[in-house]
C-alpha positions in Angstrom: 0.0 0.0 0.0 1.2 3.5 -0.8 0.1 6.2 1.5 0.1 10.0 0.9 0.9 12.0 4.0 -0.3 15.6 3.9 0.7 18.4 6.3 -1.2 21.5 5.3 -0.8 25.0 6.7 -2.7 28.2 5.8 -0.5 28.9 2.8 1.6 25.8 2.4 1.2 22.1 1.9 3.9 19.5 2.5 3.5 15.9 1.3 5.2 12.6 1.2 4.3 9.4 -0.7 5.4 6.4 1.4 5.4 2.8 0.2 4.3 0.9 3.3 5.7 -2.4 2.0 9.1 -1.3 3.0 8.3 2.1 4.6 10.4 3.9 2.0 9.7 7.4 0.8 8.8 7.3 -2.9 8.7 11.1 -3.3 8.1 14.3 -1.3 7.3 17.8 -2.1 5.9 21.1 -1.0 3.4 23.7 -2.3 4.2 27.2 -1.3 2.2 30.5 -1.4 -1.2 28.9 -1.6 -3.9 31.7 -1.8 -1.1 34.2 -2.9 0.3 35.1 -6.3 3.5 33.3 -7.3 2.6 29.8 -6.1 5.2 27.1 -6.6 5.4 23.3 -6.2 8.7 21.6 -5.7 8.9 17.8 -5.7 11.7 15.3 -5.5 11.6 11.5 -6.1 13.6 9.0 -4.1 16.0 8.6 -7.1 16.7 12.4 -7.3 14.4 13.5 -10.1 13.2 17.0 -9.3 10.1 18.8 -10.6 9.3 22.5 -10.1 5.9 23.9 -11.2 5.2 27.6 -10.9 1.4 28.2 -10.8 -1.0 30.1 -8.7 -3.0 28.1 -6.2 -6.0 30.2 -5.1 -7.2 27.5 -2.7 -6.0 24.1 -1.3 -8.1 22.4 -4.0 -5.8 23.8 -6.8 -2.8 22.8 -4.6 -4.0 19.2 -4.3 -4.7 19.1 -8.1 -1.2 20.2 -8.7 0.2 17.6 -6.3 -1.7 14.8 -8.0 -0.4 16.1 -11.4 3.1 16.2 -10.1 3.0 12.6 -8.7 1.5 11.4 -12.0 4.1 13.3 -14.2 5.4 10.7 -16.7 9.0 11.9 -16.5 9.4 13.2 -12.9 6.6 11.6 -11.0 6.2 8.1 -9.5 2.6 7.0 -10.1 0.8 5.7 -13.1 -2.6 6.1 -11.6 -4.2 7.8 -8.6 -5.7 4.4 -7.7 -2.2 3.4 -6.5 -2.7 5.6 -3.4 -4.3 3.4 -0.9 -5.0 6.1 1.7 -4.2 9.7 2.7 -3.0 10.6 6.2 -3.6 14.2 7.2 -1.7 15.9 10.0 -4.3 17.9 11.9 -3.3 20.3 14.7 -6.0 20.0 17.3 -8.3 17.2 18.6 -9.7 19.2 21.5 -11.2 16.8 23.9 -13.2 15.1 21.2 -10.7 12.5 19.9 -8.3 10.4 21.9 -6.7 8.8 18.9 -6.4 9.1 15.1 -9.7 8.6 13.2 -11.0 7.8 9.7 -12.3 11.0 8.3 -16.1 11.4 7.6 -18.5 14.4 7.6 -18.9 14.2 11.4 -15.1 14.3 12.0 -14.9 17.4 9.8 -17.7 19.0 11.7 -16.0 18.4 15.0 -12.7 19.8 13.6 -14.5 22.9 12.5 -15.9 23.3 16.0 -12.4 23.2 17.3 -11.0 25.9 15.0 -10.9 28.4 18.0 -8.3 26.2 19.7 -6.0 26.4 16.7 -7.0 29.4 14.6 -3.7 29.7 12.7 -3.5 26.0 11.6 -6.9 24.4 11.7 -8.5 26.3 8.8 -5.7 25.1 6.5 -5.9 21.6 7.8 -9.6 21.4 7.2 -9.5 23.1 3.8 -6.9 20.6 2.7 -9.0 17.6 3.9 -12.1 18.9 2.0 -10.0 19.5 -1.1 -8.5 16.0 -0.9 -11.9 14.4 -0.6 -13.1 16.4 -3.6 -10.2 15.6 -5.9 -9.6 12.0 -4.7 -13.2 10.7 -4.2 -13.3 7.2 -2.7 -9.8 7.2 -1.3 -9.9 6.6 2.5 -8.5 9.4 4.6 -7.3 9.6 8.2 -6.9 12.5 10.6 -3.7 12.2 12.8 -3.9 14.8 15.5 -0.9 16.6 17.0 -2.5 16.5 20.4 -4.0 13.1 20.9 -0.8 11.4 22.2 -1.1 13.7 25.2 -4.7 12.9 25.8 -3.7 10.3 28.4 -2.5 13.0 30.8 -4.4 12.9 34.1 -6.4 16.0 35.2 -3.8 17.0 37.8 -1.4 17.4 34.9 -3.5 19.1 32.3 -5.7 21.4 34.4 -4.8 25.0 35.1 -5.5 26.8 38.3 -8.5 28.7 36.9 -12.1 28.4 37.9 -13.4 25.0 36.9 -16.3 26.5 35.1 -13.8 28.2 32.7 -12.3 24.8 31.9 -15.8 23.2 31.4 -17.2 26.0 29.2 -14.2 27.1 27.2 -11.9 24.0 27.5 -8.9 26.1 28.8 -6.4 23.4 29.8 -3.0 22.0 28.7 -3.2 20.0 25.5 0.4 19.5 24.4 1.7 19.3 20.8 4.4 17.5 18.8 2.4 14.4 19.7 3.2 12.5 16.5 6.9 12.9 17.2 6.7 12.1 20.9 4.7 8.9 20.1 7.1 7.8 17.3 10.2 8.4 19.3 8.8 6.8 22.5 7.8 3.7 20.5 11.3 3.4 18.9 13.0 3.9 22.2 11.0 1.2 23.8 12.2 -1.1 21.0 15.8 -0.1 21.8 15.3 -0.8 25.5 13.6 -4.1 24.7 10.5 -3.3 26.8 7.3 -1.3 26.6 7.3 -0.9 30.4 9.7 2.0 30.7 9.9 5.6 31.9 11.0 7.9 29.1 11.7 11.7 29.0 11.4 12.7 25.3 13.1 16.0 24.4 11.8 17.2 21.0 14.0 20.2 20.3 13.8 22.4 17.3 12.6 25.8 16.4 9.5 24.7 18.3 10.5 22.5 21.3 8.7 20.3 23.9 9.4 17.7 26.5 7.1 14.8 27.4 7.1 12.3 30.3 6.0 8.9 29.0 5.3 5.9 31.2 4.7 2.4 29.6 3.9 4.1 26.3 1.4 6.6 27.7 2.1 10.3 28.1 1.6 11.5 31.6 2.8 15.1 31.2 4.2 17.5 28.6 5.7 21.0 28.5 3.5 22.7 25.9 0.2 23.8 27.0 -3.1 25.4 25.8 -0.9 26.5 22.8 2.6 25.7 21.7 3.8 28.9 23.5 4.0 27.3 27.0 7.1 25.4 28.1 10.6 25.7 26.9 12.2 28.8 25.4 12.3 28.2 21.6 13.5 29.9 18.4 11.1 32.9 18.6 8.7 31.8 21.5 9.2 33.0 25.0 8.1 29.8 26.7 7.1 29.9 30.4 6.7 33.5 31.7 4.9 35.2 34.5 1.5 36.4 33.1 1.8 39.6 35.1 5.1 40.3 33.2 3.2 39.9 30.0 0.8 42.7 30.9 3.6 44.9 32.2 5.4 44.5 28.8 2.2 45.3 27.0 1.9 48.6 28.7 5.6 49.5 28.5 5.9 48.5 24.8 2.6 50.1 23.8 1.2 46.9 22.4 -2.4 46.3 21.7 -4.0 43.4 23.5 -4.3 41.4 20.3 -0.6 42.0 19.5 0.8 40.5 22.7 0.5 36.8 21.8 2.2 37.5 18.4 5.0 39.3 20.2 5.6 36.3 22.6 5.4 33.9 19.6 7.5 35.7 17.1 9.8 38.2 18.7 11.1 36.4 21.8 13.0 33.2 22.6 16.5 32.8 21.1 15.9 35.6 18.7 14.9 38.0 21.3 17.6 37.2 23.8 20.4 37.0 21.3 19.3 39.9 19.1 20.9 37.9 16.3 19.0 34.8 15.1 16.4 32.2 16.0 18.6 29.5 14.4 20.6 27.4 16.8 23.4 26.9 14.2 23.9 30.7 13.9 24.0 31.1 17.6 26.4 28.3 18.2 28.8 29.7 15.7 28.5 33.2 17.3 28.9 31.8 20.8 32.1 30.0 19.9 33.4 33.3 18.6 32.7 35.0 21.9 29.2 36.5 21.4 27.9 36.6 25.0 24.2 37.1 24.1 24.3 34.2 21.7 25.9 32.0 24.4 23.3 33.2 27.0 20.4 32.3 24.7 21.8 28.8 24.2 22.5 28.4 27.9 18.9 29.5 28.7 17.5 26.9 26.3 19.5 24.1 27.7 18.9 25.2 31.3 15.1 25.0 30.8 15.4 21.6 29.1 17.4 20.4 32.1 14.7 21.7 34.5 11.9 19.9 32.7 13.9 16.7 32.7 14.3 17.0 36.4 10.6 17.8 37.0 9.5 14.9 34.8 11.9 12.5 36.4 10.0 13.4 39.7 6.7 12.8 38.0 7.8 9.4 36.6 9.5 8.4 39.8 12.8 8.2 37.9 13.6 7.5 34.3 15.0 4.7 32.2 16.1 7.0 29.3 16.4 10.6 28.3 15.9 10.9 24.6 16.9 13.8 22.2 15.1 14.3 18.9 14.1 17.0 16.4 16.3 19.4 14.5 18.3 20.7 17.5 18.0 17.5 19.5 19.6 15.5 16.7 22.0 18.0 15.3 23.3 20.2 18.1 26.0 18.6 20.3 26.5 22.0 21.9 22.9 22.0 23.4 23.0 18.3 24.3 26.3 18.9 26.1 24.9 21.7 28.1 21.8 19.7 29.1 23.6 16.5 30.0 26.4 18.0 32.2 26.0 17.3 35.9 23.1 14.8 35.6 24.8 12.1 37.7 22.3 12.7 40.4 19.6 11.0 38.4 21.7 8.2 37.1 23.1 9.5 33.8 26.8 8.8 33.2 27.3 11.1 30.3 29.8 10.3 27.6 30.9 13.7 26.2 33.1 12.1 23.5 30.2 10.1 22.2 28.1 13.3 22.0 30.7 15.1 19.9 31.3 12.0 17.7 27.6 11.4 16.8 27.4 11.5 13.0 24.0 13.4 12.8 22.1 10.3 11.7 20.8 7.1 13.2 20.5 6.0 16.8 23.0 7.7 19.1 24.1 6.6 22.6 25.3 9.5 24.8 25.7 7.6 28.1 28.4 5.2 29.2 27.7 1.5 29.2 27.2 1.3 33.0 24.9 4.3 33.1 21.7 3.5 35.1 19.7 5.9 32.9 20.4 5.9 29.1 20.9 9.1 27.2 19.9 8.6 23.6 19.4 10.3 20.3 16.5 8.8 18.4 15.7 10.6 15.1 12.0 11.4 14.7 10.0 10.6 11.6 6.5 12.2 11.9 5.5 11.4 8.3 6.2 7.7 8.8 4.3 7.8 12.1 1.3 9.3 10.3 1.5 6.7 7.6 1.6 3.8 10.0 -1.4 5.1 11.9 -3.2 5.7 8.6 -2.5 2.2 7.4 -3.6 0.6 10.6 -6.9 2.4 10.7 -7.7 1.9 7.1 -7.0 -1.8 7.3 -9.3 -2.1 10.3 -12.2 -0.2 8.7 
């Protein structure tokens, strides 16, 4: 079975075609500037054939038509017929409290997703528009919604509730939801395979431009760092992470921001970019820090310090840990950040191997702890598209 994995935003659409017989990527591509002038599709097959199509895409329907045309292109595509696509897996941001796992899409699922747009106003409209467009241009092909939040739905109320009036939670669903769930699920499952048991306590550190940590016990999430939105938790590329709400209102007044501008400020002007004044990219800041830029070094130290704090707090929640796992763009590719996080962690049973950290080749499984370490420190590359494809295949075959 070949499965098309789609990750749609408001103005972009990323896709991968995966052959589930051997879980290999047949091709992948992206549509950019949907709804704007100057739209472009870029696609690359597993054997290196590249296709670029410049064409306006007024809606997601035109984008999906362009995607199908690109996949069927006789010279640079990889399909002879649309019927070769066994199913489509859609990445959907928010499940609210309505779904606890991925679901086969029907009219009722779409209706519920539309009801939850307020919980993810930036991403959900694009997700829904793409689902509707796919159903229109690919009638009869089964489709699955894989939510970014459902892996965290196993959190107990003591973890996901905020200290606000209970009626506010009941009426408006203000609570912690968590995100990056597809990645956390995939990495926790792969780590369990490495450890040889599903009965394990894992602290998963998904670190990238957006970052989150999760506490996973026996395959179930019991807590995570992101909250009602992805703004809570760690300091990130441009997001502030945890901050005193009173400081937010103080800054609003001092900076002359309108109320509706505050969240945008915290999401796009803060984090590593705001502290360093240089960049939101960990690679840029690492190079600058090594050349003596104190603010770049401070930004990286703050990121690592907060990761370290969450590891400690989640170890307390889990009653210890069997492994601390790094994944994501920074988690997999920044020995600088990993080194800062893993120093002085002997108290919780991690015997850190700094040489192994520096020698990690930026691919595959990495072991950052010494052989006699009670708690393993690992790098496990994430693969969210494959995770979506696996869940899609499983649900479609059950239907």
